[in-house]
C-alpha positions as a LaTeX table, in Angstrom:
\begin{tabular}{lrrr}
\hline
Residue & $x$ (\AA) & $y$ (\AA) & $z$ (\AA) \\
\hline
Met1 & 58.70 & 77.32 & $-22.66$ \\
Asn2 & 56.23 & 77.72 & $-25.52$ \\
Pro3 & 53.82 & 80.64 & $-24.98$ \\
Ser4 & 50.20 & 80.18 & $-26.02$ \\
Ala5 & 50.47 & 83.04 & $-28.49$ \\
Phe6 & 53.41 & 81.32 & $-30.16$ \\
Arg7 & 53.27 & 81.77 & $-33.94$ \\
Leu8 & 55.52 & 79.43 & $-35.86$ \\
Leu9 & 55.76 & 78.22 & $-39.40$ \\
Ala10 & 57.95 & 75.15 & $-39.83$ \\
Ile11 & 58.39 & 73.85 & $-43.34$ \\
Ala12 & 59.15 & 70.14 & $-43.47$ \\
Leu13 & 61.85 & 69.40 & $-46.00$ \\
Pro14 & 63.68 & 66.09 & $-46.06$ \\
Gly15 & 66.88 & 66.52 & $-44.11$ \\
Leu16 & 68.99 & 69.63 & $-43.72$ \\
Leu17 & 71.45 & 70.90 & $-46.26$ \\
Phe18 & 74.87 & 70.18 & $-44.85$ \\
Ser19 & 77.59 & 72.73 & $-45.40$ \\
Pro20 & 80.76 & 72.26 & $-43.35$ \\
Val21 & 82.07 & 75.37 & $-41.63$ \\
His22 & 85.24 & 76.63 & $-43.29$ \\
Ala23 & 88.03 & 78.52 & $-41.56$ \\
Ala24 & 87.28 & 81.56 & $-43.69$ \\
Asp25 & 83.56 & 81.63 & $-42.82$ \\
Trp26 & 82.31 & 84.74 & $-41.01$ \\
Leu27 & 79.07 & 83.48 & $-39.48$ \\
Gln28 & 77.85 & 86.26 & $-37.18$ \\
Phe29 & 78.31 & 89.87 & $-36.09$ \\
Arg30 & 82.07 & 90.44 & $-35.64$ \\
Gly31 & 82.88 & 86.95 & $-36.89$ \\
Pro32 & 84.08 & 83.93 & $-34.87$ \\
Tyr33 & 82.79 & 84.09 & $-31.26$ \\
Gly34 & 81.81 & 87.74 & $-31.89$ \\
Ala35 & 85.44 & 88.72 & $-31.24$ \\
Gly36 & 86.07 & 90.70 & $-34.43$ \\
Val37 & 89.26 & 88.77 & $-35.30$ \\
Ala38 & 89.63 & 86.89 & $-38.58$ \\
Asp39 & 91.13 & 83.42 & $-38.87$ \\
Ala40 & 94.94 & 83.30 & $-39.01$ \\
Ser41 & 94.70 & 81.93 & $-42.56$ \\
Glu42 & 93.49 & 85.33 & $-43.81$ \\
Thr43 & 96.93 & 86.48 & $-44.98$ \\
Thr44 & 95.92 & 88.08 & $-48.29$ \\
Val45 & 93.48 & 90.70 & $-47.03$ \\
Pro46 & 94.61 & 94.00 & $-48.63$ \\
Val47 & 96.65 & 96.34 & $-46.43$ \\
Thr48 & 96.72 & 99.20 & $-48.97$ \\
Phe49 & 93.90 & 100.41 & $-51.18$ \\
Ser50 & 93.40 & 101.76 & $-54.67$ \\
Pro51 & 90.39 & 101.99 & $-57.02$ \\
Ala52 & 91.35 & 98.49 & $-58.21$ \\
Ser53 & 90.73 & 97.21 & $-54.66$ \\
Val54 & 86.99 & 97.31 & $-55.33$ \\
Ala55 & 86.41 & 93.79 & $-56.67$ \\
Trp56 & 82.69 & 94.53 & $-57.02$ \\
Lys57 & 79.87 & 96.52 & $-55.50$ \\
Val58 & 76.24 & 95.45 & $-55.57$ \\
Pro59 & 73.29 & 97.87 & $-55.25$ \\
Leu60 & 70.94 & 97.16 & $-52.34$ \\
Pro61 & 67.34 & 98.30 & $-51.88$ \\
Gly62 & 66.16 & 100.46 & $-49.02$ \\
Arg63 & 68.41 & 100.71 & $-46.00$ \\
Gly64 & 70.46 & 98.53 & $-43.72$ \\
Leu65 & 73.07 & 98.65 & $-40.95$ \\
Ser66 & 73.46 & 94.90 & $-40.54$ \\
Ser67 & 76.86 & 93.43 & $-41.33$ \\
Pro68 & 77.24 & 90.83 & $-44.06$ \\
Ile69 & 78.06 & 87.27 & $-43.08$ \\
Val70 & 79.95 & 84.80 & $-45.29$ \\
Ile71 & 79.23 & 81.08 & $-45.62$ \\
Ala72 & 81.61 & 79.42 & $-48.11$ \\
Asp73 & 80.90 & 81.38 & $-51.33$ \\
His74 & 77.62 & 82.92 & $-50.08$ \\
Val75 & 77.63 & 86.51 & $-48.79$ \\
Ile76 & 74.38 & 87.09 & $-46.88$ \\
Val77 & 73.05 & 90.58 & $-46.17$ \\
Thr78 & 69.69 & 91.99 & $-45.02$ \\
Cys79 & 67.84 & 95.19 & $-45.98$ \\
Ser80 & 64.55 & 96.94 & $-45.25$ \\
Ser81 & 62.64 & 99.05 & $-47.73$ \\
Gly82 & 59.35 & 100.85 & $-48.30$ \\
Pro83 & 58.03 & 104.09 & $-46.77$ \\
Asp84 & 57.56 & 102.33 & $-43.42$ \\
Gln85 & 60.52 & 99.93 & $-43.76$ \\
Asp86 & 58.05 & 97.07 & $-43.62$ \\
Arg87 & 59.52 & 95.17 & $-46.58$ \\
Leu88 & 62.26 & 92.88 & $-45.33$ \\
His89 & 64.93 & 91.50 & $-47.66$ \\
Val90 & 67.51 & 88.73 & $-47.36$ \\
Phe91 & 70.11 & 88.54 & $-50.15$ \\
Ala92 & 72.67 & 85.89 & $-51.04$ \\
Ile93 & 75.52 & 87.25 & $-53.18$ \\
His94 & 78.12 & 85.09 & $-54.93$ \\
Ala95 & 81.40 & 85.96 & $-53.22$ \\
Ala96 & 83.59 & 85.70 & $-56.30$ \\
Thr97 & 81.44 & 87.54 & $-58.83$ \\
Gly98 & 79.02 & 89.75 & $-56.89$ \\
Lys99 & 76.09 & 88.13 & $-58.72$ \\
Val100 & 72.85 & 87.90 & $-56.76$ \\
Arg101 & 72.21 & 84.21 & $-56.13$ \\
Trp102 & 68.77 & 84.79 & $-54.63$ \\
Glu103 & 66.64 & 87.33 & $-52.82$ \\
Arg104 & 63.79 & 86.63 & $-50.40$ \\
Arg105 & 61.24 & 89.27 & $-49.41$ \\
Phe106 & 58.97 & 89.31 & $-46.38$ \\
Arg107 & 56.52 & 91.68 & $-44.70$ \\
Ala108 & 57.20 & 92.97 & $-41.21$ \\
Thr109 & 54.79 & 91.89 & $-38.49$ \\
Gly110 & 56.31 & 94.00 & $-35.69$ \\
Arg111 & 56.88 & 97.71 & $-35.13$ \\
Thr112 & 59.02 & 99.48 & $-37.73$ \\
Met113 & 59.80 & 102.64 & $-35.77$ \\
Thr114 & 63.51 & 103.48 & $-35.41$ \\
His115 & 65.81 & 106.41 & $-34.82$ \\
Ser116 & 66.65 & 108.19 & $-38.10$ \\
Lys117 & 70.28 & 107.04 & $-37.89$ \\
Thr118 & 69.35 & 103.37 & $-37.73$ \\
Asn119 & 66.71 & 101.25 & $-39.49$ \\
Val120 & 64.83 & 97.97 & $-39.39$ \\
Ala121 & 67.68 & 95.93 & $-40.94$ \\
Ala122 & 70.07 & 96.61 & $-38.05$ \\
Pro123 & 70.70 & 93.18 & $-36.43$ \\
Thr124 & 73.29 & 91.07 & $-38.25$ \\
Pro125 & 72.16 & 87.59 & $-39.33$ \\
Cys126 & 73.99 & 84.47 & $-38.15$ \\
Ser127 & 74.51 & 80.94 & $-39.43$ \\
Asp128 & 75.53 & 77.47 & $-38.29$ \\
Gly129 & 77.10 & 76.82 & $-41.70$ \\
Ser130 & 73.99 & 75.31 & $-43.27$ \\
Leu131 & 71.09 & 77.50 & $-42.12$ \\
Ile132 & 70.74 & 81.28 & $-42.09$ \\
Phe133 & 68.94 & 83.08 & $-39.25$ \\
Ala134 & 67.91 & 86.63 & $-40.18$ \\
Leu135 & 66.53 & 88.85 & $-37.40$ \\
Phe136 & 65.13 & 92.36 & $-37.91$ \\
Ser137 & 64.38 & 95.24 & $-35.55$ \\
Thr138 & 60.70 & 94.34 & $-35.92$ \\
Asn139 & 61.46 & 91.10 & $-34.03$ \\
Asp140 & 60.71 & 89.13 & $-37.19$ \\
Leu141 & 63.00 & 86.09 & $-37.39$ \\
Phe142 & 63.47 & 83.97 & $-40.53$ \\
Cys143 & 65.35 & 80.72 & $-41.06$ \\
Leu144 & 66.46 & 79.91 & $-44.62$ \\
Asp145 & 68.77 & 77.33 & $-46.10$ \\
Leu146 & 71.66 & 78.18 & $-48.43$ \\
Glu147 & 69.38 & 77.86 & $-51.46$ \\
Gly148 & 67.04 & 80.48 & $-50.05$ \\
Asn149 & 64.27 & 78.04 & $-49.06$ \\
Leu150 & 62.28 & 79.21 & $-46.05$ \\
Arg151 & 62.49 & 76.63 & $-43.25$ \\
Trp152 & 60.55 & 78.50 & $-40.59$ \\
Leu153 & 59.67 & 81.97 & $-39.39$ \\
Arg154 & 58.59 & 83.62 & $-36.16$ \\
Gly155 & 56.98 & 86.97 & $-35.55$ \\
Leu156 & 58.26 & 87.39 & $-32.02$ \\
Thr157 & 56.05 & 90.44 & $-31.53$ \\
Tyr158 & 53.04 & 88.09 & $-31.65$ \\
Asp159 & 54.46 & 86.18 & $-28.71$ \\
Tyr160 & 55.83 & 89.18 & $-26.83$ \\
Pro161 & 53.71 & 92.17 & $-27.93$ \\
Asn162 & 55.59 & 94.81 & $-25.96$ \\
Ala163 & 59.09 & 93.76 & $-27.01$ \\
Ser164 & 59.92 & 96.87 & $-29.00$ \\
Asn165 & 61.79 & 100.15 & $-28.75$ \\
Ser166 & 60.87 & 103.49 & $-30.31$ \\
Leu167 & 64.54 & 103.89 & $-31.33$ \\
Gly168 & 64.79 & 100.42 & $-32.89$ \\
Leu169 & 66.47 & 97.17 & $-31.86$ \\
Ala170 & 69.95 & 96.11 & $-33.00$ \\
Ser171 & 71.18 & 93.14 & $-30.91$ \\
Ser172 & 72.39 & 90.37 & $-33.24$ \\
Pro173 & 71.65 & 86.66 & $-32.69$ \\
Leu174 & 74.25 & 83.92 & $-32.42$ \\
Ile175 & 74.54 & 80.13 & $-32.49$ \\
Ala176 & 76.22 & 78.38 & $-29.55$ \\
Asp177 & 75.92 & 74.74 & $-28.45$ \\
Asn178 & 73.40 & 74.14 & $-31.24$ \\
Thr179 & 71.13 & 76.84 & $-29.78$ \\
Leu180 & 70.02 & 80.07 & $-31.44$ \\
Val181 & 70.32 & 82.83 & $-28.82$ \\
Val182 & 68.12 & 85.88 & $-29.45$ \\
Gln183 & 68.41 & 88.95 & $-27.20$ \\
Ser184 & 65.56 & 91.51 & $-27.30$ \\
Glu185 & 65.96 & 94.23 & $-24.68$ \\
Asn186 & 63.96 & 97.43 & $-24.52$ \\
Asp187 & 62.02 & 99.71 & $-22.19$ \\
Ser188 & 59.02 & 97.41 & $-21.94$ \\
Glu189 & 59.13 & 93.62 & $-22.39$ \\
Ser190 & 62.75 & 92.45 & $-22.44$ \\
Phe191 & 63.87 & 88.86 & $-22.82$ \\
Val192 & 66.59 & 86.54 & $-24.05$ \\
Ala193 & 65.58 & 83.23 & $-25.59$ \\
Gly194 & 67.30 & 80.04 & $-26.65$ \\
Leu195 & 65.61 & 78.63 & $-29.75$ \\
Ser196 & 65.88 & 75.35 & $-31.61$ \\
Pro197 & 67.67 & 75.99 & $-34.92$ \\
Gly198 & 65.59 & 73.24 & $-36.51$ \\
Asp199 & 62.11 & 74.69 & $-35.99$ \\
Gly200 & 62.46 & 77.96 & $-34.04$ \\
Ser201 & 60.65 & 76.72 & $-30.94$ \\
Asn202 & 61.67 & 77.94 & $-27.50$ \\
Arg203 & 64.11 & 75.80 & $-25.56$ \\
Trp204 & 64.22 & 78.36 & $-22.77$ \\
Leu205 & 63.23 & 81.96 & $-22.10$ \\
Lys206 & 64.58 & 84.43 & $-19.53$ \\
Pro207 & 63.09 & 87.84 & $-18.71$ \\
Arg208 & 65.60 & 90.69 & $-18.76$ \\
Arg209 & 65.69 & 94.15 & $-17.22$ \\
Lys210 & 63.34 & 96.65 & $-18.88$ \\
Ala211 & 65.92 & 98.99 & $-20.38$ \\
Ala212 & 66.93 & 99.83 & $-23.94$ \\
Asn213 & 70.01 & 97.92 & $-25.08$ \\
Trp214 & 71.71 & 97.64 & $-28.47$ \\
Thr215 & 74.69 & 95.44 & $-27.60$ \\
Ser216 & 75.22 & 91.94 & $-28.99$ \\
Ala217 & 76.11 & 88.77 & $-27.11$ \\
Leu218 & 79.36 & 86.89 & $-27.67$ \\
Thr219 & 80.64 & 83.40 & $-26.90$ \\
Leu220 & 83.42 & 82.42 & $-24.53$ \\
Gly221 & 85.07 & 79.04 & $-24.89$ \\
Gly222 & 87.10 & 77.35 & $-22.18$ \\
Glu223 & 85.91 & 74.48 & $-20.01$ \\
Val224 & 82.30 & 75.70 & $-20.11$ \\
Thr225 & 80.82 & 77.31 & $-23.24$ \\
Thr226 & 79.38 & 80.62 & $-22.06$ \\
Val227 & 77.31 & 83.27 & $-23.81$ \\
Ala228 & 77.97 & 86.71 & $-22.34$ \\
Leu229 & 74.92 & 89.01 & $-22.34$ \\
Gln230 & 75.71 & 92.69 & $-21.91$ \\
Ser231 & 73.22 & 95.28 & $-20.67$ \\
Thr232 & 72.94 & 98.35 & $-18.47$ \\
Ser233 & 72.98 & 95.96 & $-15.47$ \\
Gly234 & 76.40 & 94.51 & $-16.39$ \\
Ile235 & 77.34 & 91.15 & $-17.91$ \\
Leu236 & 75.52 & 87.87 & $-17.38$ \\
Gly237 & 77.19 & 84.60 & $-18.35$ \\
Ile238 & 74.74 & 81.84 & $-19.32$ \\
Ala239 & 74.92 & 78.27 & $-20.60$ \\
Pro240 & 73.49 & 78.59 & $-24.14$ \\
Ser241 & 71.85 & 75.16 & $-24.26$ \\
Thr242 & 69.80 & 75.65 & $-21.07$ \\
Gly243 & 69.85 & 79.38 & $-20.28$ \\
Ser244 & 71.11 & 78.63 & $-16.78$ \\
Glu245 & 73.10 & 81.42 & $-15.14$ \\
Leu246 & 76.80 & 80.70 & $-14.64$ \\
Trp247 & 78.09 & 84.03 & $-13.31$ \\
Glu248 & 77.21 & 87.71 & $-13.21$ \\
Tyr249 & 79.10 & 91.02 & $-13.17$ \\
Arg250 & 76.70 & 93.57 & $-11.68$ \\
Asp251 & 78.57 & 96.86 & $-11.91$ \\
Gly252 & 76.83 & 98.11 & $-15.07$ \\
Ala253 & 77.95 & 98.31 & $-18.70$ \\
Ser254 & 77.37 & 100.31 & $-21.85$ \\
Thr255 & 74.24 & 99.66 & $-23.90$ \\
Ile256 & 75.81 & 100.62 & $-27.26$ \\
Pro257 & 79.41 & 99.36 & $-27.74$ \\
Ser258 & 79.72 & 95.64 & $-27.03$ \\
Ala259 & 82.61 & 94.05 & $-25.14$ \\
Ala260 & 85.82 & 92.80 & $-26.74$ \\
Leu261 & 86.94 & 89.21 & $-26.25$ \\
Glu262 & 90.25 & 87.37 & $-26.21$ \\
Gly263 & 90.19 & 83.82 & $-24.88$ \\
Val264 & 88.11 & 83.86 & $-21.69$ \\
Thr265 & 88.77 & 87.53 & $-20.92$ \\
Leu266 & 86.19 & 90.22 & $-21.66$ \\
Tyr267 & 87.06 & 93.89 & $-22.08$ \\
Val268 & 83.82 & 95.63 & $-21.21$ \\
Pro269 & 82.82 & 99.27 & $-21.77$ \\
Ser270 & 81.96 & 99.76 & $-18.10$ \\
Phe271 & 82.95 & 102.95 & $-16.27$ \\
Gly272 & 85.64 & 103.35 & $-18.91$ \\
Met273 & 87.06 & 99.93 & $-19.77$ \\
Thr274 & 86.91 & 97.00 & $-17.34$ \\
Ala275 & 88.63 & 93.62 & $-17.83$ \\
Leu276 & 86.77 & 90.52 & $-16.61$ \\
Arg277 & 88.12 & 86.96 & $-16.66$ \\
Ser278 & 85.63 & 84.11 & $-16.85$ \\
Glu279 & 86.64 & 81.06 & $-14.81$ \\
Gly280 & 83.94 & 78.45 & $-15.43$ \\
Thr281 & 81.11 & 79.45 & $-13.13$ \\
Thr282 & 82.78 & 82.58 & $-11.73$ \\
Val283 & 84.02 & 85.87 & $-13.12$ \\
Lys284 & 86.87 & 87.99 & $-11.77$ \\
Lys285 & 87.57 & 91.70 & $-12.28$ \\
Ile286 & 91.18 & 92.21 & $-13.44$ \\
Trp287 & 91.49 & 95.95 & $-13.94$ \\
Arg288 & 89.63 & 99.14 & $-14.85$ \\
Asn289 & 90.77 & 102.16 & $-16.89$ \\
Glu290 & 88.28 & 104.99 & $-16.38$ \\
Gln291 & 89.87 & 107.16 & $-19.10$ \\
Ala292 & 89.37 & 104.62 & $-21.91$ \\
Arg293 & 85.85 & 105.22 & $-23.16$ \\
Pro294 & 84.62 & 103.67 & $-26.42$ \\
Lys295 & 81.73 & 105.66 & $-27.86$ \\
Thr296 & 79.64 & 103.77 & $-30.44$ \\
Ser297 & 82.18 & 101.37 & $-31.94$ \\
Ser298 & 82.92 & 98.18 & $-30.02$ \\
Pro299 & 86.57 & 97.53 & $-29.08$ \\
Val300 & 88.56 & 94.57 & $-30.44$ \\
Ala301 & 91.32 & 92.59 & $-28.65$ \\
Trp302 & 94.23 & 90.75 & $-30.28$ \\
Lys303 & 97.60 & 89.42 & $-29.11$ \\
Gly304 & 97.50 & 91.15 & $-25.75$ \\
Gln305 & 96.27 & 94.54 & $-26.91$ \\
Ile306 & 92.87 & 96.26 & $-27.17$ \\
Tyr307 & 91.96 & 98.73 & $-29.92$ \\
Phe308 & 89.06 & 101.14 & $-30.42$ \\
Pro309 & 88.38 & 104.52 & $-32.05$ \\
Glu310 & 87.73 & 107.54 & $-29.83$ \\
Gly311 & 86.64 & 110.49 & $-31.91$ \\
Gly312 & 89.48 & 111.16 & $-34.35$ \\
Val313 & 92.03 & 108.74 & $-32.89$ \\
Val314 & 92.55 & 105.00 & $-32.55$ \\
Thr315 & 93.65 & 104.00 & $-29.06$ \\
Ala316 & 95.62 & 100.90 & $-28.01$ \\
Leu317 & 95.58 & 99.51 & $-24.45$ \\
Gln318 & 97.71 & 96.81 & $-22.84$ \\
Ala319 & 95.32 & 93.92 & $-22.31$ \\
Asp320 & 96.77 & 92.63 & $-19.01$ \\
Thr321 & 96.96 & 96.02 & $-17.28$ \\
Gly322 & 94.70 & 98.47 & $-19.13$ \\
Glu323 & 97.62 & 100.85 & $-19.64$ \\
Arg324 & 97.28 & 103.16 & $-22.63$ \\
Leu325 & 100.03 & 102.31 & $-25.13$ \\
Trp326 & 99.52 & 104.66 & $-28.06$ \\
Lys327 & 97.16 & 106.75 & $-30.13$ \\
Thr328 & 97.05 & 107.11 & $-33.91$ \\
Arg329 & 95.08 & 109.92 & $-35.49$ \\
Val330 & 92.39 & 109.07 & $-38.04$ \\
Gln331 & 89.81 & 111.41 & $-39.50$ \\
Gly332 & 86.09 & 111.04 & $-38.98$ \\
Asp333 & 83.40 & 109.74 & $-36.67$ \\
Phe334 & 82.90 & 106.00 & $-36.24$ \\
Ser335 & 79.82 & 103.85 & $-35.69$ \\
Ala336 & 81.17 & 100.67 & $-37.32$ \\
Ser337 & 83.28 & 98.47 & $-35.05$ \\
Pro338 & 86.86 & 97.66 & $-36.09$ \\
Val339 & 88.01 & 94.16 & $-37.01$ \\
Ile340 & 91.46 & 92.59 & $-37.26$ \\
Ala341 & 92.94 & 90.49 & $-40.07$ \\
Asn342 & 96.37 & 89.98 & $-41.60$ \\
Gly343 & 98.07 & 91.93 & $-38.79$ \\
His344 & 95.98 & 95.05 & $-39.46$ \\
Leu345 & 93.09 & 96.88 & $-37.85$ \\
Tyr346 & 90.33 & 97.66 & $-40.37$ \\
Leu347 & 87.77 & 100.34 & $-39.65$ \\
Phe348 & 85.36 & 102.49 & $-41.64$ \\
Ser349 & 84.27 & 106.01 & $-40.77$ \\
Glu350 & 80.67 & 107.20 & $-41.00$ \\
Ser351 & 81.61 & 109.27 & $-44.06$ \\
Gly352 & 82.85 & 106.12 & $-45.83$ \\
Thr353 & 86.63 & 106.23 & $-45.39$ \\
Ala354 & 88.35 & 102.84 & $-45.12$ \\
Phe355 & 91.47 & 102.60 & $-42.93$ \\
Ala356 & 94.02 & 99.80 & $-42.53$ \\
Ile357 & 96.44 & 100.22 & $-39.60$ \\
Pro358 & 99.19 & 97.72 & $-38.76$ \\
Val359 & 98.86 & 96.48 & $-35.16$ \\
Gly360 & 100.54 & 94.01 & $-32.85$ \\
Pro361 & 102.60 & 93.82 & $-29.68$ \\
Asp362 & 105.81 & 94.93 & $-31.42$ \\
Leu363 & 104.39 & 98.11 & $-32.95$ \\
Lys364 & 104.36 & 101.50 & $-31.25$ \\
Glu365 & 102.30 & 104.41 & $-32.64$ \\
Pro366 & 101.76 & 102.85 & $-36.08$ \\
Ser367 & 100.65 & 105.04 & $-38.96$ \\
Val368 & 97.83 & 104.34 & $-41.41$ \\
Ala369 & 98.99 & 101.91 & $-44.11$ \\
Gly370 & 95.94 & 102.04 & $-46.35$ \\
Gln371 & 93.14 & 104.55 & $-46.82$ \\
Met372 & 90.36 & 104.88 & $-49.39$ \\
Glu373 & 87.17 & 106.89 & $-49.82$ \\
Leu374 & 84.09 & 104.86 & $-50.70$ \\
Gly375 & 82.03 & 108.01 & $-51.19$ \\
Glu376 & 79.01 & 106.68 & $-49.26$ \\
Pro377 & 78.21 & 106.66 & $-45.53$ \\
Val378 & 79.19 & 103.45 & $-43.73$ \\
Leu379 & 77.87 & 102.49 & $-40.31$ \\
Cys380 & 78.31 & 98.73 & $-40.81$ \\
Thr381 & 81.01 & 96.59 & $-39.21$ \\
Pro382 & 82.98 & 94.82 & $-41.98$ \\
Ala383 & 83.28 & 91.06 & $-42.46$ \\
Ile384 & 86.50 & 89.28 & $-43.45$ \\
Ser385 & 86.55 & 86.11 & $-45.54$ \\
Gly386 & 88.63 & 84.54 & $-48.27$ \\
Gly387 & 91.17 & 87.37 & $-48.40$ \\
Ala388 & 88.47 & 90.01 & $-48.87$ \\
Ile389 & 86.71 & 92.70 & $-46.85$ \\
Tyr390 & 82.92 & 92.86 & $-47.20$ \\
Val391 & 81.26 & 96.05 & $-46.04$ \\
Arg392 & 77.94 & 97.69 & $-46.75$ \\
Ser393 & 76.58 & 101.17 & $-46.97$ \\
Asp394 & 72.87 & 101.84 & $-47.20$ \\
Ala395 & 73.19 & 101.80 & $-50.97$ \\
His396 & 75.71 & 99.06 & $-51.77$ \\
Leu397 & 77.49 & 95.93 & $-50.61$ \\
Trp398 & 81.23 & 96.21 & $-51.38$ \\
Lys399 & 83.97 & 93.63 & $-51.77$ \\
Leu400 & 87.50 & 94.98 & $-51.25$ \\
Ala401 & 90.33 & 92.66 & $-52.20$ \\
Thr402 & 93.92 & 92.66 & $-53.43$ \\
Pro403 & 93.79 & 93.10 & $-57.22$ \\
Ser404 & 94.64 & 89.94 & $-59.15$ \\
Ser405 & 98.02 & 90.00 & $-60.86$ \\
\hline
\end{tabular}
């Protein structure tokens, strides 16, 4: 469906740059499938920290809550600056050196209003390995190649004028079945769209419930590739290439922390924590634990356990039953979601403290293995790639890695 008010700039360049996806690539919010779990090859991610763990830090303009993504040796991050946050930035940083490869600047066409805790550069960009798709809270969407060339752009507010939220939007896009899925849910004109990565045109469009929502979709594999859309209504499973509905869980869900994923099982912040198993075109409720209540951070699932911070503790649940296994005390409040790599849970507090906690089915009440103060507030979920942790504050993008011998 292509609305009459559709505004699209497509720049014709011969062919597309081809960049094969590497195992270490971190191409979207919370990495592969949106699950928050790094590839098994990431065995050199640091598990303890020292000042020498900071491989580099790069100053960033303005503000940003979006996570970095990593494509080969490109670290991509977005920012917004200016008194009204109407200057939009996309940076490519060289992963090894921290040198800025390129920066592209744009002007916002949509509304820049947000809550003071968030900002316009809140959604995390995504990539198919050769193109970068950068979405902002203003509903401005840009497609660039790895050299920073603009391929196309869309001001989605032109097409859907009421698709905005006075507190700001934060849902991150993803690529599934060669379709760019963009979720824009708010109190007025809510929708989810499947776009062509090549030119940004609509392949399909679905209206959504008019209710504010800051969660991000994730992708389930299995026999049928399914994108799970979370909202206050529950979870809707759709086929990404067509937008057709496969199944629906209608018992409601959180609009801030997103679900965790392991295989075809979702662990949804819904009346506590609810486990749902996707079976092709159906979904089945497995269990519910009403006492397990993620706040802002999204949970993460790995090797039969689920982890999430609750206030000043990290909680572990048994994935097949929902039983609480253990709690480990950590200090601080958490907005960033945890991720898992190298057998450890990595999370960052709002005050800027990095934690590494060993996890796994054989560990009971593990203690913190690594801890370090960055000295700047962090609300961004980290990315893992090439043995390093990439995390951003408003002021800097950081690379944490094991010091070279």
